C-alpha positions, 0 to 999 in steps of 0.5 A: 488461504496461505496463512491458515493452518490446523491439524491434518486429521482429528478424532471426533468423540460423540458429542463433538469436539473443537477444531482450532485453526491458526492464522498468521496473515502478513498482509491486510485485506479480505480473504475467503476460503473453506475448510472440509472435514471428510470421514472415512465413510465418505461423508463430509462437512464443509464451512466457508470462511471470510477473514478480514485482516486490518493493516498494521499501524503506519510505520511513520508519518512523512510530511511532503510540501510542494508548490503546485505544478512542481515536483519534490521527491523523497527516498525511502530506505528498504531492507531485504532481510531474506537470503533470496530476492523479494519484490514489494507491491507498492500502493500509492494513495493521494492526489499528486503522489507518483512512483513505481508500482513495484520495488525489487531488492536482492538477497540481504540488500538495502535500497531506496524507493523514490517517491514523487509529489507533484500536486496540481491543486493547492490544498492540504491533504493526506495520502499513503505509501504501502509496501506489500510482500507475502514473505515480509508482510505489509508496512506503510507510511502516512503522507501529510501533503501540502500543495502551496499555490504558485507565486503570481506572475506579474506582467508588464503593462500592455498597450495597444491602439484601438482595433489593434492587437498586442501579444505577451 
């Protein structure tokens, strides 16, 4: 696991000792790995690990409102604090949420990610927008989504003689 570290070697007195692992995960998720202790005699002992990392709390809550079958967009400003380019993996959740699946920023660059909301059904619901990068970590936004019903379309009265057709 890339975020786990510990001493490269230890001396174990009779009766045993404790071994400390240091973990500094940048992104939430479930990770599996193993740690192996090998003696100079060739004997070894290994343990498997599963580390479950929760995502951080949302950075901000964003309200988006659109009429069904129409699109609204929002720009979210991102900053690359590093001297090398980085690419964020973008995870979108929620009905009608659209956007690119990755976003790249140059060294020390600021840019805007464009998020689109285009609902197909009138409802109030939630979604999320997450940015993930191994170097700078994970941050995400809670989306409060409101899809309003479209305005009714009023047609002029239609008339046709019996057995005939009319069209509008």
